[in-house]
C-alpha positions in Angstrom: 28.9 -4.2 22.4 26.5 -6.8 20.9 26.7 -9.7 23.6 30.3 -10.9 22.4 29.8 -9.3 18.8 31.2 -5.8 18.1 29.1 -3.8 15.8 32.5 -3.0 13.5 32.6 -6.5 12.7 30.3 -5.1 9.9 32.2 -2.7 8.9 34.0 -4.8 5.8 36.8 -2.7 4.3 36.1 -1.7 1.0 37.0 1.1 -1.3 34.7 1.4 -4.3 31.6 3.7 -4.5 28.2 2.3 -3.0 24.3 2.9 -2.7 20.8 3.9 -1.1 17.4 2.5 -0.1 14.7 0.2 -1.5 10.9 0.9 -2.1 7.5 -0.5 -2.4 4.9 0.0 -4.8 1.7 0.7 -3.3 -0.1 -1.2 -0.6 -0.5 -4.5 -3.0 2.9 -4.9 -4.9 5.5 -6.0 -2.5 9.4 -5.7 -3.7 12.4 -6.5 -1.9 15.8 -4.4 -1.3 17.0 -4.6 -4.5 14.3 -4.2 -7.1 11.9 -1.3 -7.7 14.8 1.0 -8.0 16.0 -0.9 -11.2 12.7 0.2 -12.9 11.8 3.7 -11.5 13.5 5.5 -8.5 11.3 8.6 -8.1 10.2 10.1 -4.8 7.7 13.0 -3.5 9.7 15.8 -2.4 8.4 16.5 1.2 10.2 15.3 4.3 10.5 13.2 6.9 9.5 12.3 10.5 11.7 12.8 13.3 12.9 9.7 14.6 15.4 8.8 17.6 18.8 7.0 16.5 17.9 3.4 17.2 20.5 1.4 19.5 20.8 -2.1 20.6 18.6 -1.6 23.6 15.8 -0.2 21.4 15.2 -3.6 20.0 14.0 -5.4 23.2 12.1 -2.4 24.4 10.1 -1.8 21.1 9.4 -5.7 21.0 8.1 -5.6 24.6 5.8 -3.0 23.7 4.7 -5.1 20.5 4.3 -8.2 22.4 2.1 -6.2 25.0 -0.1 -4.8 22.1 -0.6 -7.9 19.8 -3.4 -10.1 19.5 -2.1 -13.2 20.1 2.3 -13.6 20.1 3.6 -12.5 23.5 7.1 -13.9 23.5 9.7 -14.9 21.2 9.0 -18.3 19.7 11.0 -20.7 17.3 8.3 -20.0 14.9 8.8 -16.1 14.8 12.6 -16.8 14.7 12.0 -19.0 11.4 9.8 -16.1 9.9 12.2 -13.4 10.8 15.0 -15.1 9.1 12.8 -15.6 5.7 11.9 -11.9 6.0 15.4 -11.0 6.2 16.2 -13.1 3.6 13.8 -11.6 1.3 14.6 -8.2 2.2 18.1 -8.8 1.2 17.6 -10.8 -1.9 13.9 -10.8 -3.2 14.8 -11.4 -6.9 17.2 -14.2 -6.0 20.5 -12.8 -7.3 22.6 -12.6 -4.5 22.6 -15.7 -2.6 23.4 -19.1 -3.3 20.7 -22.1 -2.2 23.4 -23.5 0.2 24.0 -20.2 1.8 19.9 -19.4 2.2 19.4 -23.0 3.5 21.5 -22.3 6.8 18.5 -20.4 7.7 15.5 -21.3 5.7 16.2 -25.1 7.0 17.4 -24.5 10.2 16.6 -27.1 12.8 14.2 -27.0 15.6 17.1 -26.9 18.0 18.7 -23.9 16.1 15.6 -22.1 16.2 14.9 -22.7 20.0 18.4 -21.6 20.9 18.2 -18.4 18.7 14.9 -17.6 20.2 16.3 -17.9 23.7 19.2 -15.7 22.8 16.9 -12.9 21.2 15.1 -13.2 24.9 18.4 -12.2 26.3 19.5 -9.6 24.0 21.7 -11.7 22.1 21.7 -10.7 18.5 24.4 -12.9 17.1 22.3 -15.1 14.4 21.4 -11.8 12.9 25.2 -10.6 13.1 26.0 -13.7 11.1 23.3 -13.7 8.5 24.4 -10.0 8.0 27.9 -11.1 7.6 26.8 -13.3 4.8 24.9 -10.6 3.1 28.1 -8.8 2.8 30.0 -11.6 1.5 27.2 -11.8 -1.1 27.5 -8.5 -2.1 31.1 -8.1 -2.8 30.8 -11.3 -4.8 28.2 -9.7 -6.8 30.2 -6.7 -7.5 33.1 -8.9 -8.6 30.6 -11.0 -11.1 29.6 -7.6 -12.6 33.1 -6.5 -13.2 33.4 -6.2 -17.2 29.6 -7.4 -17.5 28.8 -4.0 -19.4 31.2 -4.6 -22.2 29.6 -8.1 -22.7 26.0 -6.9 -22.8 26.1 -2.8 -24.2 25.9 -4.0 -27.8 23.1 -6.7 -27.3 19.3 -5.8 -27.4 17.6 -7.1 -24.0 15.5 -10.0 -24.6 11.7 -9.2 -24.3 11.4 -11.8 -21.6 13.6 -11.9 -18.7 13.1 -14.9 -16.1 11.9 -14.5 -12.5 13.3 -16.6 -10.0 11.2 -18.2 -7.4 14.4 -20.3 -5.8 18.0 -19.4 -4.9 20.8 -20.0 -7.7 22.6 -23.3 -7.0 26.0 -22.2 -8.4 27.8 -18.9 -8.9 27.6 -19.1 -12.7 23.7 -19.1 -12.2 24.0 -16.1 -10.0 26.3 -14.2 -12.7 23.3 -15.1 -15.2 21.0 -13.5 -12.8 22.9 -10.4 -12.3 23.0 -9.9 -15.9 19.3 -10.1 -16.5 18.6 -7.9 -13.9 20.8 -5.3 -15.6 19.2 -6.0 -19.1 15.9 -5.6 -17.2 17.2 -2.0 -16.0 18.4 -1.1 -19.7 14.9 -2.3 -21.1 13.0 0.2 -18.7 15.1 3.1 -19.7 15.2 2.4 -23.3 11.4 3.1 -23.3 12.1 6.6 -21.6 15.1 8.0 -23.1 17.0 8.1 -26.5 19.7 5.4 -26.4 20.5 5.9 -29.9 24.2 5.8 -29.4 26.6 3.4 -28.0 27.7 6.3 -25.5 24.2 6.6 -24.0 23.9 2.9 -24.0 27.0 2.7 -21.8 25.9 5.3 -19.7 22.8 3.4 -18.6 24.8 0.3 -17.7 27.2 2.6 -15.9 24.0 4.4 -13.9 22.7 0.6 -13.1 26.2 -0.3 -11.6 26.3 3.1 -9.6 22.7 2.6 -8.4 23.4 -0.9 -7.6 26.5 -0.3 -5.6 25.2 2.8 -3.8 22.2 0.7 -2.5 24.6 -2.4 -1.8 27.0 -0.4 0.3 23.9 0.0 3.1 24.8 -3.8 3.5 28.5 -2.9 3.7 27.7 0.0 6.1 29.9 2.1 4.0 28.7 5.4 2.4 28.8 6.4 -1.2 32.7 7.3 -1.0 33.5 4.0 0.5 34.0 5.6 4.0 33.0 3.4 7.0 29.5 4.7 8.5 29.8 5.7 12.3 29.4 3.3 14.9 26.2 4.9 15.8 24.6 4.7 12.2 25.9 1.0 11.9 24.0 0.4 15.1 21.2 2.4 13.9 21.0 0.5 10.7 21.5 -2.9 12.2 18.6 -2.3 14.9 16.3 -1.0 12.1 16.7 -3.9 10.0 16.3 -6.7 13.2 13.3 -4.6 14.2 11.8 -5.0 10.9 12.1 -8.7 10.5 11.0 -9.5 14.0 7.9 -7.1 13.9 7.0 -8.5 10.5 7.4 -12.0 12.0 4.3 -11.5 14.2 1.9 -11.4 11.4 1.5 -10.2 7.9 0.4 -6.7 9.1 2.5 -6.0 11.8 5.7 -3.9 11.0 8.3 -1.5 12.4 9.1 1.9 9.7 11.9 4.3 9.2 11.1 7.5 9.3 11.0 8.1 5.9 8.6 5.1 5.4 6.3 6.9 8.2 6.0 10.2 6.4 5.1 8.5 2.9 2.3 6.5 5.0 1.2 9.4 7.0 1.1 11.4 3.7 -1.2 8.5 2.3 -3.5 8.4 5.5 -3.9 12.3 5.7 -3.8 13.1 1.9 -1.5 16.1 2.5 2.1 17.0 3.0 4.2 20.1 2.9 6.5 20.7 0.0 6.9 22.5 -3.1 5.3 19.5 -4.9 8.0 18.0 -7.3 8.4 14.3 -8.0 12.0 13.4 -8.9 13.5 10.7 -10.9 17.1 9.9 -11.7 18.3 8.9 -15.3 21.4 8.8 -17.4 21.3 12.5 -17.6 20.8 13.4 -14.0 18.0 14.0 -11.8 14.8 15.1 -13.4 11.3 16.3 -12.8 9.2 13.3 -13.2 5.9 14.8 -12.2 4.3 18.1 -10.6 1.7 17.9 -7.9 -1.6 19.7 -8.7 -2.0 22.7 -6.5 1.6 23.0 -5.6 3.9 26.1 -5.8 5.8 24.3 -8.6 2.8 23.4 -10.3 1.5 26.9 -10.1 4.7 28.8 -11.2 4.7 27.6 -14.7 8.0 27.6 -14.8 8.8 23.8 -13.9 8.3 21.2 -16.6 8.3 17.6 -16.8 11.8 16.4 -17.8 13.7 19.5 -16.6 17.0 18.5 -15.1 17.6 19.6 -11.6 20.9 21.3 -11.4 21.0 23.5 -8.7 19.4 23.9 -5.3 19.7 27.4 -3.6 22.8 28.3 -6.0 24.6 24.9 -5.0 25.6 22.9 -8.0 24.6 19.3 -7.6 27.1 18.4 -9.9 28.5 14.7 -8.9 25.7 14.6 -6.5 24.0 11.0 -6.4 20.1 10.8 -6.5 19.9 10.0 -2.6 22.3 13.2 -1.7 20.1 15.6 -3.7 17.0 14.3 -1.6 18.8 14.8 1.4 19.7 18.1 0.4 16.1 18.9 -0.5 15.0 17.7 3.1 17.4 19.9 4.8 15.7 22.9 3.3 13.6 23.9 6.1 12.9 27.5 5.3 9.9 28.7 3.7 11.3 29.2 0.3 14.0 27.1 -1.8 15.8 28.2 -5.1 15.9 25.4 -7.7 18.1 25.8 -10.9 16.6 24.0 -13.8 17.8 23.0 -17.4 15.5 22.4 -20.0 15.8 19.4 -22.6 18.0 20.4 -25.5 19.3 23.6 -23.5 22.2 24.5 -21.5 20.7 27.6 -20.0 20.1 27.4 -16.4 16.6 28.5 -15.4 16.1 29.7 -11.5 12.8 29.5 -9.6 12.0 30.5 -6.5 9.2 28.2 -4.9 7.6 28.3 -1.5 7.3 25.0 0.8 3.4 24.7 1.9 0.9 22.2 2.8 -0.4 20.5 -0.8 -3.7 18.8 -0.4 -3.9 15.6 -2.5 -7.3 16.7 -4.1 -6.8 14.1 -7.0 -6.8 11.0 -4.9 -9.8 11.8 -2.3 -13.0 11.4 -4.6 -14.4 11.6 -7.9 -17.8 12.4 -8.7 -20.2 11.9 -12.0 -24.0 11.0 -12.9 -25.7 9.5 -15.7 -29.3 10.5 -16.6 -32.0 7.9 -16.0 -35.7 7.6 -16.2 -36.9 10.2 -13.3 -33.6 11.3 -12.7 -30.1 10.7 -12.4 -27.7 8.2 -10.9 -24.8 9.3 -9.1 -21.3 7.5 -9.4 -18.9 8.5 -6.8 -15.4 6.8 -6.5 -13.8 7.2 -2.6 -10.2 6.2 -3.0 -9.6 5.9 1.1 -11.0 6.8 4.1 -9.0 9.8 5.5 -9.0 12.7 8.2 -7.2 15.7 7.3 -6.3 19.2 8.9 -8.8 21.7 8.0 -11.7 19.5 8.5 -11.7 17.6 5.2 -12.5 13.7 5.4 -13.9 11.1 3.5 -17.3 11.3 5.3 -17.6 15.0 4.6 -16.4 14.9 1.0 -19.1 12.1 0.4 -21.7 14.4 2.1 -21.0 17.0 0.0 -20.7 14.9 -3.2 -24.2 13.5 -2.7 -25.5 17.2 -1.9 -23.8 18.3 -5.2 -25.5 15.4 -7.0 -28.5 16.3 -5.6 -28.3 20.1 -7.4 -27.5 18.2 -10.8 -31.0 16.6 -10.8 -33.5 14.5 -9.0 -31.0 11.9 -7.5 -32.6 8.4 -7.6 -30.0 6.2 -7.0 -26.3 5.8 -6.0 -23.1 3.9 -7.2 -20.3 4.1 -4.5 -17.1 2.9 -6.2 -14.6 1.1 -3.5 -12.5 -0.8 -6.2 -9.1 0.8 -5.4 -10.1 1.7 -1.9 -7.3 -0.1 0.2 -8.7 1.2 3.6 -7.7 4.1 6.2 -9.1 5.2 9.4 -11.8 2.9 11.1 -13.4 6.1 12.4 -14.3 7.1 8.8 -15.5 3.6 8.0 -17.9 4.1 10.8 -19.1 7.4 9.8 -19.2 6.6 6.2 -21.6 3.8 7.1 -23.4 5.8 9.2 -24.6 8.0 6.3 -26.7 5.3 4.7 -28.0 4.0 8.0 -29.5 5.3 11.0 -28.3 4.2 14.5 -26.7 0.8 14.9 -23.6 -1.4 15.4 -21.0 -0.7 12.3 -18.3 -2.8 13.8 -17.5 -5.3 16.3 -14.0 -5.2 17.5 -12.4 -8.1 19.5 -9.4 -8.2 21.2 -6.6 -10.5 22.2 -8.0 -10.9 25.8 -11.5 -11.6 24.5 -12.7 -7.9 25.0 -15.4 -6.8 22.7 -15.9 -3.3 21.8 -18.7 -2.2 19.5 -18.2 0.8 17.1 -21.8 2.5 16.5 -23.4 4.9 14.3 -25.3 7.4 15.9 -26.8 9.5 13.3 -30.2 8.9 14.1 -31.3 8.6 10.5 -29.9 8.0 7.1 -28.3 10.9 5.4 -29.0 9.0 2.0 -31.7 6.2 1.5 -31.5 5.8 -1.9 -31.0 2.2 -3.9 -27.2 1.9 -3.4 -24.7 -0.3 -4.9 -21.2 -0.8 -3.8 -18.7 -1.6 -6.4 -15.9 -3.7 -5.0 -12.8 -5.4 -6.5 -10.3 -7.6 -5.0 -8.2 -4.3 -4.2 -10.9 -3.0 -1.9 -9.5 -3.8 1.5 -9.5 -3.0 5.2 -12.0 0.2 5.9 -13.7 -0.2 2.5 -14.5 -3.9 3.6 -16.2 -2.7 6.8 -18.6 -0.2 5.0 -19.3 -2.8 2.2 -20.1 -5.7 4.8 -22.0 -3.5 7.2 -24.3 -2.2 4.4 -24.5 -5.5 3.0 -25.7 -6.8 6.2 -28.1 -4.2 6.9 -29.5 -5.0 3.4 -29.4 -1.3 2.6 -27.0 -1.9 -0.2 -25.8 -4.5 -2.7 -22.1 -5.5 -3.5 -21.0 -5.9 -6.9 -18.1 -6.6 -8.5 -15.1 -9.3 -8.3 -16.3 -12.2 -6.3 -14.4 -11.5 -3.0 -13.0 -8.3 -1.8 -9.2 -8.5 -0.4 -9.9 -10.0 3.0 -8.2 -8.0 5.5 -10.2 -8.1 8.7 -7.6 -7.2 11.4 -7.2 -4.0 13.5 -3.9 -2.4 14.0 -2.5 0.2 16.7 -0.2 2.4 15.0 1.9 5.6 15.6 2.3 6.8 12.3 0.0 9.6 12.6 1.0 10.2 16.5 2.4 13.9 16.2 4.6 13.0 19.2 5.9 9.7 18.0 9.6 9.1 17.7 9.4 5.5 16.8 6.9 4.0 14.1 5.2 1.0 14.0 1.7 -0.5 13.7 1.1 -3.8 15.4 -2.2 -5.9 15.0 -4.2 -5.9 18.0 -7.4 -7.3 17.1 -10.0 -8.6 14.4 -13.1 -6.8 13.7 -16.6 -8.2 12.5 -19.7 -6.7 11.0 -23.1 -6.3 12.7 -24.2 -9.9 11.3 -21.0 -10.9 13.1 -18.8 -11.9 10.3 -15.4 -11.4 9.7 -13.9 -10.4 6.5 -10.4 -11.8 7.3 -9.2 -14.2 4.3 -12.7 -14.7 2.8 -13.5 -10.8 2.4 -16.9 -9.4 1.2 -18.6 -11.7 -0.9 -20.5 -10.1 -4.0 -24.2 -10.4 -4.4 -23.6 -9.9 -8.1 -20.6 -10.7 -9.8 -19.2 -8.2 -12.2 -15.5 -9.3 -12.6 -12.9 -6.0 -12.7 -9.6 -5.8 -14.4 -8.2 -7.2 -11.0 -10.3 -10.5 -11.3 -7.7 -12.7 -12.9 -5.0 -11.8 -10.5 -4.0 -13.8 -7.1 -4.9 -10.9 -5.1 -5.9 -11.3 -1.2 -5.1 -11.7 2.4 -4.7 -15.3 1.7 -2.0 -14.8 -0.3 0.1 -13.0 2.3 2.2 -14.7 4.8 1.5 -15.2 8.1 -2.1 -14.1 8.0 -4.3 -14.3 10.9 -7.3 -17.1 10.7 -11.0 -16.1 10.5 -13.6 -16.7 13.0 -17.2 -15.2 13.9 -18.9 -13.4 16.8 -22.5 -13.5 17.7 -24.6 -10.8 15.5 -25.5 -7.3 17.0 -28.4 -6.3 15.1 -30.2 -6.1 18.4 -27.7 -4.1 20.1 -27.6 -5.0 23.7 -25.4 -2.2 24.9 -23.4 -4.7 27.1 -20.1 -2.9 26.5 -21.0 0.5 27.7 -20.8 2.0 31.1 -24.1 1.2 33.3 -24.0 4.4 34.3 -24.5 6.0 30.7 -26.7 2.9 29.3 -29.9 4.8 30.0 -29.1 7.5 27.6 -28.7 5.2 24.7 -31.7 3.4 25.7 -33.6 6.3 25.7 -31.9 8.1 22.4 -30.2 5.4 20.5 -32.5 2.3 20.7 -35.5 3.8 19.6 -33.9 4.8 16.1 -32.1 1.4 15.7 -31.5 0.4 12.2 -33.6 -2.5 11.1 -32.2 -5.4 8.7 -34.0 -4.7 5.4 -34.8 -7.6 3.4 -36.4 -6.1 0.2 -33.1 -6.0 -1.9 -32.1 -9.4 -0.2 -35.4 -11.0 -1.6 -34.7 -9.7 -5.2 -30.9 -10.4 -5.4 -31.6 -13.3 -7.4 -33.3 -11.7 -10.0 -31.1 -8.9 -10.3 -28.1 -11.3 -10.5 -29.9 -13.0 -13.4 -30.6 -9.8 -15.2 -26.9 -8.8 -14.8 -25.6 -11.7 -16.1 -27.3 -11.8 -19.2 -26.3 -8.4 -20.1 -22.7 -9.6 -19.6 -23.4 -12.6 -21.9 -24.9 -10.1 -24.4 -22.2 -7.6 -23.9 -19.1 -7.9 -26.4 -17.0 -5.7 -24.6 -17.5 -8.2 -21.7 -16.5 -11.3 -23.4 -13.5 -9.7 -24.9 -12.4 -9.0 -21.1 -13.1 -12.5 -20.4 -11.0 -13.9 -23.0 -8.1 -11.3 -21.8 -8.6 -12.4 -18.4 -8.2 -16.5 -19.1 -5.0 -15.4 -21.0 -3.7 -13.8 -17.8 -4.5 -16.6 -15.7 -2.7 -19.0 -17.9 0.5 -16.9 -17.7 0.3 -16.7 -14.1 3.1 -18.3 -11.6 3.7 -17.8 -8.0 5.6 -14.9 -8.6 2.6 -13.1 -9.6 0.8 -13.2 -6.2 -0.8 -9.7 -5.1 0.9 -8.4 -8.3 -0.5 -7.0 -11.6 1.4 -7.3 -14.5 -0.2 -4.1 -16.5 -1.3 -0.7 -15.4 -5.0 -0.9 -14.6 -7.2 2.4 -14.3 -10.5 2.7 -13.3 -13.1 5.5 -14.2 -16.7 6.5 -13.8 -17.7 5.2 -17.3 -15.6 1.9 -17.5 -17.5 -1.4 -18.2 -18.0 -2.4 -14.6 -19.4 1.1 -13.6 -21.7 1.0 -16.5 -23.1 -2.5 -15.5 -23.1 -1.4 -11.7 -25.3 1.6 -13.2 -27.8 -0.7 -14.9 -28.1 -2.9 -11.7 -29.1 0.5 -9.8 -31.8 1.0 -12.8 -32.9 -2.6 -12.4 -33.5 -1.6 -8.9 -35.2 1.3 -9.3 -37.5 -0.7 -11.8 -38.3 -3.1 -9.1 -38.9 -0.4 -6.5 -41.7 1.4 -9.0 -43.2 -2.2 -9.6 -43.2 -2.6 -6.1 -44.8 0.5 -5.4 -47.4 -0.1 -8.3 -48.5 -3.6 -6.8 -48.9 -2.3 -3.3 -51.0 0.8 -4.3 -52.4 -0.1 -7.7 -51.4 3.5 -8.8 -48.5 5.4 -10.4 -46.0 6.4 -7.7 -44.8 8.9 -9.9 
């Protein structure tokens, strides 16, 4: 029972075929339940983490735990309910193509009294407000499916428009809803027209049929029926409902608190640990069936030489996949727990089935970890290292270890005299790795100050005793540099051992999350904001990010990217600096050991580059003014800014790739060359002799 509402009230009588799940694009592009699949439904074949079947009583137990951990919110409030309503609406209808404005207003414009009553009901375990909301969603789905009947015949012979409107507000009429459904269908067609042959009416019709099939499979998750229209079991309905309610309530606490399904948790663990177990194929769904979209480097699929991109997957262990939906194919793959799997493939233009036996094994995502290069300069070489995340992996691999090995490898290439550490696309990772990476460039000292909801402070320290690398250092950042990468950049800037070069500011995430995603024994997966972090200077990167010493706009510069654009972010504040470490957080019984071995090698603030940053900035800006390529880039930035609208927050509308030889990297190397020149001049002025 649901406090008076039976779960079976969701099982709307409906007999058509139905559909799957939504997706997210990276850490930065946030989509709703019905959007990304329209463009590209692809999934890395690995697995999922075990998750207990959720029940209604799971909701209060999870929320009690989240409240106990959270930095500030400790109970249900009207503001939480208001946010949860809005989040639920966005998850269901992010593209504003299902609900009418009058329907959404029931929740978006709920009175204070209604919100207060809903908060009280949640406190007592009564979820009737969400029951009513999901009943509304079901009605909207059925209405949309009726609208689309016959729509294929209307648009199959019409070329899609080049520009299809994105909506910020809900439709005011059913007519408007129908137009939006039609445009979404055309957007789907436009994507497939760029990736497959649609020269015949039959193939064009097949694209629209695929759209309808995928849409219904997704929509059916809200109708609580399977792909064949059969009602889900009572237990699975309860699980889905509890999952969606928990997602909305967790997200309402703040922008970085979240509850995850086992599939989502698996993908996040893979991203953090940079490894997964599988055969190494990426699948996509097209009008010809389930296809191989990509192969993972170092996987059994890639090493076999018998699997190619665009091959059709038609069999698994001799079982034909004829009539299987994309989601059903994925489920079959996930259930294959044995060490080997036999895939049946068809090459484009061939009717012959080629069978390939592949082994399921751990795969390390080497290409996403680190990239190393160098550039000759006066007196030696300048190293260029791109670090894409802060990771810890089984087998001993970590960002700290890989970075040390990269620096050692560069020293073997020549006389390493300077370094550019590229964190432009580094969105973070393990806090412990941020501390260790920072410790490569300083001796002993505070790297991060963590302050929790009860006011308690913890100090995370580098205990290296001496820097591993003390060369002139530039850290290249962008608006996409976030979290752990901001810790490293801000810490090394505060100590004065590095200059920050790139976009005016970084992303601005300065909060700490506790998470169960990497806990091998966890059955429920969530992350929750437990505190804020600060640099050794007492600065918080929250909202404002790390301010660049020298601005070299990257390709991300014109976009509205950052914590300040997210909903429900924490505010910014400061704490006292910790350059003079008082060891106040340590147990008095152990403090004498730090006083004896840690404090004598305490990193001091370096002012050399801080005193010269103005001149370095002027030199760089002059080069940008004289560089035609940069001037062209600036004009492109202005065009992007002019076409921006609120929908584009935390999104980019074109592929962006950074490299070890692009414009920003080239200028970062020039800054290091300037630093080396100033260093030589300083040595000459002090000694009166050539330091070489």
